C-alpha positions as CSV (number, residue, x, y, z in Angstrom):
1,M,151.6,-23.2,23.3
2,A,155.1,-23.8,24.7
3,D,157.0,-26.8,23.2
4,H,157.1,-28.6,26.5
5,L,153.3,-28.5,26.7
6,R,152.9,-30.0,23.2
7,R,155.5,-32.7,23.7
8,P,153.8,-36.1,24.2
9,R,154.6,-38.0,27.4
10,P,156.9,-41.0,27.1
11,V,155.5,-44.5,26.9
12,S,155.2,-46.0,30.3
13,A,156.6,-49.6,30.2
14,V,156.6,-52.2,32.9
15,C,158.7,-55.3,32.5
16,V,157.6,-58.4,34.5
17,G,160.0,-61.2,35.1
18,G,163.3,-62.1,36.7
19,G,166.5,-64.0,36.1
20,T,168.9,-63.0,33.3
21,G,166.2,-62.4,30.6
22,Q,164.5,-59.4,32.3
23,P,167.6,-57.2,32.1
24,C,167.8,-57.9,28.3
25,A,164.3,-56.6,27.9
26,L,165.1,-53.6,30.0
27,R,168.1,-52.7,27.9
28,A,166.0,-52.9,24.8
29,L,163.2,-50.7,26.3
30,R,165.6,-48.1,27.6
31,T,166.9,-47.5,24.0
32,L,163.3,-46.5,23.1
33,G,163.2,-43.7,25.7
34,Y,160.3,-45.3,27.6
35,D,159.6,-44.6,31.3
36,L,160.7,-48.0,32.8
37,T,159.6,-50.1,35.8
38,A,160.8,-53.6,36.5
39,V,158.5,-55.9,38.5
40,V,160.7,-58.7,39.8
41,A,159.9,-62.2,41.0
42,M,160.8,-62.9,44.7
43,A,161.2,-66.7,44.6
44,D,164.9,-67.0,43.8
45,D,166.8,-69.3,46.2
46,G,169.9,-70.3,44.3
47,G,173.5,-69.1,44.4
48,S,174.5,-66.0,46.4
49,T,170.8,-65.1,46.9
50,G,169.9,-68.5,48.3
51,R,172.8,-68.4,50.8
52,L,171.8,-64.9,51.9
53,R,168.2,-66.0,52.3
54,D,169.3,-68.9,54.5
55,Q,171.8,-66.8,56.5
56,T,169.8,-63.6,57.0
57,G,166.2,-64.3,56.0
58,T,166.4,-61.4,53.5
59,I,164.1,-61.0,50.6
60,P,165.9,-62.3,47.5
61,P,168.2,-59.5,46.2
62,G,169.8,-61.2,43.1
63,D,167.3,-60.5,40.3
64,V,166.7,-57.0,41.7
65,R,170.4,-56.4,41.5
66,K,170.5,-57.5,37.9
67,C,167.7,-55.1,37.0
68,L,169.4,-52.2,38.9
69,V,172.6,-52.7,36.8
70,A,170.6,-52.9,33.6
71,L,168.9,-49.6,34.5
72,A,172.0,-47.9,35.8
73,D,173.0,-44.5,34.3
74,D,176.1,-46.3,33.0
75,P,175.5,-50.0,32.9
76,E,179.2,-50.6,31.9
77,G,180.7,-48.2,34.3
78,A,182.7,-48.9,37.4
79,A,179.8,-48.6,39.9
80,A,177.6,-51.0,37.9
81,R,180.4,-53.5,37.4
82,A,181.3,-53.4,41.1
83,F,177.6,-54.0,42.0
84,G,177.7,-57.2,40.0
85,R,181.1,-58.3,41.1
86,R,181.4,-61.6,43.1
87,L,183.8,-61.4,46.1
88,P,185.9,-64.4,46.8
89,E,186.7,-63.0,50.3
90,A,182.9,-62.9,51.0
91,D,181.9,-66.4,50.1
92,R,181.5,-65.3,46.4
93,H,178.5,-63.2,47.2
94,A,177.8,-60.5,44.6
95,L,178.6,-57.1,46.1
96,G,175.2,-55.7,45.1
97,N,173.4,-58.6,46.9
98,L,175.3,-57.8,50.1
99,V,174.6,-54.0,49.7
100,I,170.8,-54.6,49.2
101,S,170.6,-57.1,52.1
102,T,172.6,-54.8,54.5
103,L,170.7,-51.7,53.6
104,S,167.4,-53.6,54.1
105,E,168.5,-54.3,57.7
106,E,169.8,-50.8,58.3
107,C,166.6,-49.0,57.1
108,G,164.2,-51.7,57.9
109,S,162.7,-51.8,54.4
110,F,163.6,-53.8,51.3
111,P,162.0,-51.2,48.9
112,E,163.8,-48.4,50.6
113,A,167.1,-50.3,50.2
114,V,166.4,-50.7,46.5
115,S,165.5,-47.0,46.2
116,I,168.8,-46.0,47.7
117,C,170.6,-48.3,45.2
118,E,168.7,-46.7,42.4
119,R,170.0,-43.3,43.5
120,W,173.5,-44.6,43.8
121,L,173.5,-46.0,40.3
122,G,171.6,-43.2,38.8
123,C,169.0,-45.6,37.5
124,V,166.8,-44.5,34.6
125,G,163.8,-46.4,36.0
126,H,162.5,-48.2,39.0
127,V,162.8,-51.8,40.3
128,L,159.9,-53.2,42.4
129,P,159.5,-56.6,44.0
130,S,156.2,-58.4,43.2
131,T,155.8,-59.2,46.8
132,L,157.5,-58.5,50.1
133,E,156.5,-61.8,51.6
134,S,159.0,-64.7,52.0
135,V,157.9,-67.3,49.5
136,T,159.1,-70.6,48.3
137,L,158.4,-71.8,44.7
138,A,157.2,-75.4,44.3
139,G,156.1,-77.4,41.3
140,E,155.0,-80.7,39.8
141,T,156.7,-82.3,36.9
142,R,154.8,-83.9,34.0
143,D,155.7,-87.3,35.3
144,G,154.2,-86.5,38.7
145,R,157.2,-85.6,40.9
146,L,156.9,-82.8,43.4
147,I,159.9,-80.5,43.7
148,E,160.4,-77.6,46.1
149,G,162.7,-74.6,45.5
150,Q,163.4,-72.4,42.5
151,A,166.9,-73.6,41.9
152,A,165.8,-77.3,42.1
153,L,162.9,-76.6,39.7
154,S,165.1,-74.9,37.2
155,H,167.3,-77.9,36.7
156,G,164.7,-80.6,37.4
157,P,164.5,-84.1,35.9
158,C,161.4,-83.5,33.8
159,T,159.3,-80.7,32.2
160,L,157.0,-79.0,34.7
161,S,153.2,-79.1,34.5
162,H,152.4,-76.4,37.0
163,A,153.9,-74.4,39.9
164,W,152.7,-72.6,43.0
165,L,154.0,-70.5,45.9
166,E,154.2,-71.5,49.5
167,P,152.5,-69.9,51.3
168,E,149.9,-69.5,48.6
169,A,148.4,-66.1,47.5
170,P,151.0,-63.8,49.0
171,A,150.1,-60.1,49.2
172,A,151.4,-58.0,46.3
173,Y,153.7,-55.0,46.7
174,R,151.1,-52.3,45.9
175,P,153.4,-50.0,43.9
176,A,154.1,-52.9,41.5
177,V,150.3,-53.4,41.0
178,D,149.8,-49.6,40.5
179,A,152.7,-49.5,37.9
180,I,151.1,-52.3,35.9
181,L,147.6,-50.7,36.0
182,S,148.9,-47.3,34.8
183,A,151.3,-48.6,32.1
184,D,151.0,-48.2,28.4
185,L,153.0,-51.4,27.8
186,V,153.5,-54.5,29.9
187,V,156.3,-56.8,28.7
188,I,156.4,-60.3,30.2
189,G,159.7,-62.1,29.8
190,P,161.9,-63.2,28.3
191,G,163.3,-65.6,30.9
192,S,162.8,-69.0,32.4
193,L,159.1,-69.7,32.2
194,Y,158.3,-71.4,35.5
195,T,161.1,-70.0,37.7
196,S,161.5,-66.3,36.5
197,I,158.1,-65.3,35.0
198,I,155.4,-67.4,36.5
199,P,156.3,-66.6,40.2
200,N,155.1,-63.1,39.6
201,L,151.8,-64.4,38.3
202,L,151.4,-66.5,41.4
203,V,151.0,-63.3,43.4
204,P,147.2,-62.9,42.7
205,D,147.0,-59.1,42.6
206,V,149.9,-59.0,40.1
207,A,148.1,-61.4,37.7
208,Q,144.8,-59.5,38.2
209,A,146.5,-56.2,37.4
210,I,147.9,-57.6,34.1
211,R,144.4,-58.9,33.3
212,E,142.8,-55.5,34.1
213,T,145.4,-53.0,32.8
214,H,144.6,-51.1,29.6
215,A,148.3,-51.5,28.6
216,L,149.4,-53.5,25.6
217,R,150.4,-56.9,27.1
218,M,153.4,-58.5,25.3
219,F,155.0,-61.8,26.0
220,V,158.6,-62.2,24.8
221,C,159.0,-65.9,24.4
222,P,162.5,-67.3,25.3
223,K,164.5,-68.1,22.2
224,A,166.6,-70.9,23.6
225,D,166.2,-73.3,26.5
226,T,168.3,-75.8,28.4
227,Q,166.3,-75.6,31.5
228,G,164.9,-78.8,32.9
229,E,161.7,-77.0,33.6
230,T,160.6,-76.5,30.0
231,W,162.4,-79.2,28.0
232,G,160.4,-80.1,24.9
233,L,157.8,-77.2,25.1
234,A,157.0,-75.4,21.9
235,A,156.1,-71.7,21.8
236,D,152.3,-72.2,22.0
237,E,152.8,-74.4,25.1
238,Y,154.6,-71.5,26.8
239,V,151.5,-69.4,26.1
240,D,149.3,-72.2,27.5
241,A,151.4,-72.2,30.7
242,L,151.0,-68.5,31.2
243,E,147.2,-68.8,30.6
244,A,147.0,-71.6,33.1
245,H,148.8,-69.5,35.8
246,G,146.6,-66.4,35.7
247,L,146.8,-64.8,32.2
248,A,143.9,-66.4,30.4
249,R,142.7,-63.9,27.8
250,A,145.4,-61.5,29.1
251,I,148.1,-61.6,26.4
252,D,147.7,-59.3,23.4
253,V,150.9,-60.1,21.4
254,V,153.7,-62.6,21.5
255,L,157.2,-62.1,20.1
256,L,158.7,-65.4,18.8
257,H,162.3,-66.1,17.7
258,R,162.9,-67.9,14.4
259,R,166.3,-68.2,12.8
260,H,166.9,-67.3,9.2
261,G,168.5,-70.3,7.6
262,D,170.5,-73.0,9.4
263,G,174.1,-72.5,8.4
264,G,175.9,-71.0,11.4
265,V,177.9,-72.9,14.0
266,V,175.7,-71.5,16.8
267,T,172.6,-72.4,14.8
268,R,173.7,-76.0,14.3
269,A,174.4,-76.3,18.0
270,F,170.7,-76.1,18.8
271,H,169.0,-79.5,18.9
272,A,166.7,-81.3,21.2
273,L,167.9,-83.3,24.1
274,T,167.0,-86.9,23.5
275,A,165.7,-89.3,26.1
276,D,169.0,-91.3,25.8
277,A,171.0,-88.2,26.6
278,V,168.8,-87.4,29.7
279,E,169.1,-91.0,30.8
280,A,172.9,-90.9,30.4
281,D,173.2,-87.7,32.5
282,A,170.9,-89.2,35.2
283,A,173.2,-92.3,35.3
284,H,176.0,-90.2,36.9
285,G,174.3,-91.3,40.1
286,E,174.7,-88.6,42.7
287,T,171.6,-86.7,43.6
288,Y,170.4,-83.7,45.5
289,D,166.8,-84.1,46.8
290,G,166.4,-86.9,44.3
291,I,167.5,-84.8,41.3
292,P,170.6,-86.0,39.5
293,L,173.4,-83.6,40.0
294,A,174.2,-83.9,36.2
295,Y,171.2,-81.7,35.6
296,T,172.8,-78.9,37.5
297,R,175.9,-78.7,35.3
298,R,176.1,-76.0,32.7
299,L,175.2,-77.8,29.4
300,E,177.6,-77.6,26.5
301,P,176.4,-76.2,23.2
302,R,175.3,-79.7,22.1
303,G,172.6,-79.5,24.7
304,L,171.0,-76.2,23.6
305,R,167.4,-76.4,22.4
306,A,165.6,-73.9,20.3
307,V,162.1,-73.0,21.4
308,E,160.0,-74.2,18.5
309,A,158.1,-71.6,16.6
310,A,156.8,-73.5,13.6
311,D,153.9,-72.3,11.5
312,H,151.4,-74.5,13.2
313,E,152.4,-73.3,16.6
314,V,152.1,-69.7,15.5
315,A,148.7,-70.4,14.1
316,R,147.5,-72.0,17.3
317,I,148.6,-68.9,19.2
318,E,146.8,-66.7,16.7
319,D,143.7,-68.8,17.1
320,K,143.5,-67.6,20.7
321,G,143.1,-64.0,19.4
322,I,146.7,-63.2,20.2
323,A,148.8,-61.3,17.6
324,V,152.2,-62.9,16.8
325,R,155.4,-61.2,15.6
326,V,158.2,-63.5,14.4
327,A,161.8,-62.3,14.1
328,D,165.3,-63.6,14.1
329,F,166.6,-62.3,17.5
330,D,170.0,-64.0,17.4
331,D,172.7,-61.7,18.7
332,G,175.5,-63.7,17.2
333,A,177.4,-64.6,20.4
334,N,174.9,-65.8,23.0
335,P,172.4,-68.4,21.9
336,F,170.3,-67.7,25.0
337,A,170.0,-63.9,24.6
338,H,167.8,-61.7,22.4
339,D,169.7,-59.2,20.3
340,V,168.9,-55.9,22.1
341,G,168.6,-53.8,19.0
342,I,166.4,-56.2,17.1
343,L,164.2,-56.6,20.2
344,A,163.9,-52.8,20.6
345,D,163.0,-52.4,16.9
346,T,160.3,-55.1,17.1
347,I,158.7,-53.7,20.3
348,S,158.7,-50.2,18.7
349,G,157.1,-51.6,15.6
350,V,154.4,-53.4,17.6
351,M,153.7,-50.3,19.6
352,G,153.2,-48.3,16.4
353,C,150.8,-50.8,14.9
354,R,147.2,-49.8,15.2
355,S,145.7,-53.1,14.2
356,L,146.7,-55.0,17.3
357,P,144.1,-56.0,19.9
358,R,143.1,-53.5,22.6
């Protein structure tokens, strides 16, 4: 038999998420030679994307742009760099956001605009929106405050208890559902829990596809957090939130970060924000929709918080019937990001393990 007939097909991997975490997962997966699809949340309303939504009514292009760059033939090349470049002469919009938005108007189709950009950048995979409907993310904090808007939620004054889309139950983009159903591996995250990951699950057919797929379903828990939306949550509570938003009994394995030792400068920078620190920030006085503007500032290293992955949290996840893999994912420079090589090695090891569920 010819060699090409004996050669096994590549693993089909779908990455579900948004924000800055999803491109990290895509970069790891592409080193493994997998066939890649990114399913991207459509609730972003901050920065350039938010202004474009207000000005043109476009479907949010920002997280799609980030995934296109991550999947580009040369992610560090001139074309990919230009796609992510912010233009002072154009209200600091990212060039890629303007291109996607303009192409959507010219061809009358957001997916077709994304497909054109995939060809321009020579992408090694596909990027699909989870829905084509215009949606707004809303949520309730654990102290009972209602907040509307993805950007406001991500820097809110208190940890969130749950989130929803307005309008509720938007229709899924069917190719995204089909990709999940036919995948060998579905990677959820990493990324901001309520504002990058969960908006995908609030599209009912997307959550249903994850529940029904025969793929191995893997959650990559964020390794560090300064987001108001999840302050104080431990790793098992991240899993609880996913289950409460559509993924009950639909996660097979969780990847958790745990540092080796505690001696580095970056490591020592991680510690929980205290109530006194939060109160001091809130005392700055100015607010936007009732949220202290202090929360929207980029926090200094003193404000970084490691997502807890203590033994009892690992045990509680395992008690749900979920396999757990713990590794030190620090990349040495960015306390938010997973090291791409370590993440790729861990995913590859999990995929080669025959003792996992399903």
